[in-house]
C-alpha positions in Angstrom: -108.3 142.3 -43.3 -109.9 139.7 -45.4 -110.8 137.6 -42.3 -112.2 140.7 -40.5 -114.6 141.3 -43.4 -115.5 137.7 -44.4 -115.3 135.6 -41.2 -118.3 135.4 -38.8 -118.0 136.5 -35.2 -118.1 133.3 -33.2 -117.9 134.8 -29.7 -117.6 138.1 -27.9 -115.8 138.4 -24.6 -115.3 141.3 -22.1 -111.9 142.5 -21.1 -108.5 142.8 -22.9 -109.5 145.5 -25.3 -109.6 148.7 -23.4 -112.9 150.4 -22.6 -115.8 148.4 -21.1 -117.8 148.9 -24.2 -115.2 147.1 -26.3 -115.1 143.4 -26.8 -112.6 140.7 -27.7 -114.0 138.7 -30.7 -113.1 135.2 -31.8 -113.7 134.9 -35.5 -114.9 131.7 -37.2 -111.5 131.2 -38.8 -109.9 131.0 -35.4 -108.3 134.4 -35.3 -109.1 137.1 -32.7 -109.8 140.8 -33.0 -110.5 143.7 -30.7 -113.8 145.2 -31.5 -113.8 148.9 -30.6 -117.2 150.7 -30.1 -116.7 154.4 -29.9 -118.4 156.7 -27.4 -119.1 158.7 -30.5 -118.5 158.0 -34.2 -115.5 160.4 -34.5 -113.4 158.0 -32.3 -113.9 155.2 -34.8 -113.3 157.7 -37.7 -110.0 158.8 -36.0 -108.9 155.2 -35.6 -109.6 154.4 -39.2 -108.0 157.6 -40.6 -105.0 157.3 -38.4 -104.5 153.7 -39.6 -104.6 154.7 -43.3 -102.4 157.8 -42.7 -99.8 155.4 -41.3 -100.0 153.6 -44.7 -99.5 156.9 -46.6 -96.4 157.5 -44.4 -95.0 154.0 -45.0 -95.3 152.9 -41.3 -98.5 150.9 -41.4 -96.6 147.8 -40.1 -96.4 149.6 -36.7 -100.2 149.5 -36.3 -102.2 146.2 -36.1 -104.3 145.6 -39.2 -107.7 147.3 -38.8 -111.0 147.1 -40.7 -114.4 148.6 -40.1 -117.6 146.6 -39.6 -121.3 147.4 -39.4 -123.2 146.1 -36.4 -126.2 144.2 -37.7 -127.6 141.6 -35.2 -129.4 139.8 -38.0 -126.5 140.1 -40.5 -124.4 137.1 -41.5 -121.3 138.3 -39.7 -122.9 138.9 -36.3 -125.7 136.3 -36.3 -123.8 133.8 -34.1 -123.4 136.4 -31.3 -126.9 137.9 -31.4 -127.5 137.4 -27.7 -124.1 138.8 -26.8 -124.9 141.9 -28.8 -128.1 142.5 -26.8 -126.0 142.7 -23.7 -123.4 145.0 -25.2 -125.8 148.0 -25.7 -124.2 148.6 -29.1 -126.6 150.5 -31.4 -127.8 148.6 -34.4 -126.1 150.0 -37.5 -123.2 151.4 -35.6 -119.7 151.3 -37.2 -117.1 149.5 -35.1 -113.4 148.8 -35.8 -111.9 145.3 -35.8 -108.2 145.3 -34.9 -106.2 142.1 -35.2 -105.3 140.7 -31.8 -101.5 140.5 -31.4 -100.1 138.0 -28.8 -97.3 138.4 -26.4 -97.1 142.2 -26.3 -95.1 143.8 -23.5 -95.1 147.3 -22.1 -92.6 150.0 -23.2 -90.8 152.7 -21.2 -89.6 155.9 -23.0 -85.9 155.9 -23.7 -83.6 158.9 -23.2 -83.8 161.7 -24.1 -87.6 161.6 -23.6 -87.5 159.7 -20.4 -84.5 160.9 -18.4 -84.6 164.5 -19.7 -88.3 165.0 -19.1 -88.4 163.4 -15.7 -85.5 165.6 -14.6 -87.6 168.6 -15.5 -85.2 169.8 -18.2 -86.1 171.1 -21.6 -86.2 168.3 -24.2 -83.1 168.5 -26.4 -82.3 166.5 -29.6 -79.4 164.0 -29.3 -76.2 165.5 -30.7 -74.3 163.9 -33.5 -71.6 162.9 -31.0 -74.1 161.0 -28.9 -75.4 159.3 -32.0 -72.0 158.2 -33.1 -71.5 156.1 -30.0 -74.8 154.2 -30.2 -74.9 150.6 -31.3 -77.2 149.7 -34.3 -79.9 148.2 -32.0 -80.3 151.5 -30.2 -80.4 153.5 -33.4 -83.2 151.1 -34.7 -85.0 151.8 -31.4 -84.6 155.6 -31.8 -86.0 155.7 -35.3 -89.1 153.7 -34.2 -89.6 156.3 -31.5 -89.1 159.1 -34.0 -91.7 157.5 -36.3 -94.1 157.4 -33.3 -93.5 161.0 -32.3 -93.8 162.3 -35.9 -97.0 160.2 -36.4 -98.6 161.5 -33.2 -97.7 165.1 -34.1 -99.3 164.8 -37.5 -102.5 163.2 -36.0 -102.4 165.4 -32.9 -102.8 162.3 -30.8 -102.4 163.2 -27.2 -103.2 159.8 -25.8 -99.7 158.3 -25.7 -96.3 159.8 -24.9 -97.8 163.3 -24.7 -100.3 162.3 -22.0 -97.3 161.0 -20.0 -95.5 164.3 -20.4 -98.7 166.1 -19.3 -98.9 164.0 -16.1 -95.4 165.1 -15.0 -97.0 168.0 -13.2 -98.5 165.5 -10.8 -96.2 162.5 -11.0 -92.5 163.2 -11.5 -91.8 159.5 -12.1 -94.4 159.0 -14.8 -91.8 158.9 -17.6 -90.2 155.9 -16.0 -93.4 153.9 -16.3 -95.1 152.3 -19.3 -96.0 154.6 -22.1 -99.8 154.8 -22.8 -101.1 152.9 -25.8 -97.7 151.7 -26.8 -96.5 148.1 -26.7 -93.7 146.0 -28.0 -94.0 142.9 -30.2 -91.9 139.8 -29.7 -89.7 140.8 -32.6 -88.8 144.1 -30.8 -91.0 146.3 -33.0 -93.1 149.0 -31.3 -96.9 148.6 -31.8 -98.9 151.9 -31.9 -102.2 150.9 -30.2 -105.6 152.8 -29.9 -105.3 155.7 -32.3 -108.9 157.0 -31.9 -107.8 160.4 -30.6 -106.0 161.1 -33.9 -106.9 163.6 -36.6 -110.5 164.4 -35.5 -110.7 164.6 -31.7 -107.1 165.7 -31.5 -107.5 168.5 -34.0 -110.3 170.0 -31.9 -108.0 170.1 -28.9 -104.8 171.5 -30.5 -104.6 174.5 -28.1 -104.4 172.2 -25.1 -102.0 169.6 -26.4 -99.7 171.2 -28.9 -97.6 172.8 -26.1 -96.5 169.2 -25.5 -96.7 167.7 -29.0 -94.6 170.4 -30.6 -91.6 170.3 -28.2 -91.6 166.6 -28.4 -91.3 166.7 -32.2 -88.5 169.3 -31.9 -86.6 166.9 -29.6 -86.2 164.5 -32.5 -83.5 164.9 -35.1 -83.1 161.2 -36.1 -85.5 160.1 -38.8 -86.0 157.0 -40.8 -85.0 157.8 -44.4 -88.3 156.5 -45.8 -90.4 158.6 -43.4 -88.5 161.8 -44.2 -88.9 161.1 -48.0 -92.6 160.6 -47.7 -93.0 163.8 -45.6 -91.0 165.7 -48.3 -93.2 164.3 -51.1 -96.4 165.2 -49.2 -95.0 168.7 -48.6 -93.9 169.3 -52.2 -97.2 168.0 -53.7 -99.4 169.5 -50.9 -101.2 166.2 -51.2 -101.5 164.9 -47.6 -105.3 164.9 -47.4 -105.8 163.9 -51.0 -103.5 160.8 -50.6 -105.1 159.9 -47.3 -108.6 160.1 -48.9 -107.6 158.1 -51.9 -106.1 155.3 -49.8 -109.0 155.3 -47.3 -111.7 155.1 -50.1 -109.8 152.4 -52.0 -109.1 150.1 -49.0 -112.1 150.6 -46.6 -115.5 149.7 -48.1 -117.4 151.4 -45.2 -115.5 154.7 -45.4 -118.6 156.6 -46.5 -120.4 155.6 -43.3 -118.0 157.7 -41.3 -117.0 160.3 -43.9 -113.7 162.0 -44.3 -111.9 165.0 -42.8 -113.5 168.4 -43.0 -111.9 171.0 -45.2 -110.4 172.7 -42.1 -109.1 169.4 -40.8 -107.5 168.6 -44.2 -105.8 172.0 -44.1 -104.5 171.3 -40.6 -103.0 168.0 -41.7 -101.1 169.6 -44.6 -99.9 172.4 -42.3 -98.6 169.8 -39.8 -96.9 167.9 -42.7 -95.2 171.2 -43.7 -94.1 171.9 -40.2 -92.5 168.4 -39.9 -90.8 169.0 -43.3 -89.3 172.3 -42.1 -88.1 170.6 -38.9 -86.4 167.8 -40.7 -84.7 170.4 -43.0 -83.5 172.3 -39.9 -82.1 169.0 -38.5 -80.2 168.4 -41.8 -78.8 171.9 -41.6 -77.4 171.2 -38.2 
């Protein structure tokens, strides 16, 4: 984060970072970062807020470090790539996100029950206690990473990952056997939650379309990391989800005011979704 804010952008390259409007930046300290330029500001806002919500939930290590930057062709940070900026068609003064480049990532296919159950057209069902008893520790570690992902995407209403794969089943019955969108694996085995710009803002506007997929997916999970369940319980008890997100966002992101925060309605939706997750975890405990 310090490098993203202090280092100069030495070069900008096309490719490797998603949309054609994005660029791969090499910074003056030798590190690399994906620079994401949103089609509209709410995508960058969603990326930033999702990143800091992951911090509130204690799962920020699953997302690559991200900082906001202001595009200023004559500013110190961007001066070395002034000519490249002209060709990028980025607006002067636009807010972009810089996400640390992570090497040697590989694609990820959804494990059972989400892969096999969904592709067979059956209703998603939580793993039973008996099934869990027979799993080795490595598979349990894998499952709680997936449950963190599903819980995180439910809270943010992010439809651009596992949910989009589930949606595509109506056209492609084998889609769950293919790589999951915007999800990669690091060399240490950890899942990396990529490209979260659909979260919290864009996703909340499209709840009616995507919750029929997001909600059953959450209900299919009854294995949770203890720390995640504890944080959800605290946010439910204090009714503080939006307040804690706002406090963290303002303290750790100097450009937060350029994009603003959640509306009052969006803040209420976030708390309601935290409460729903808390009730579901309580239901799982009761089973």
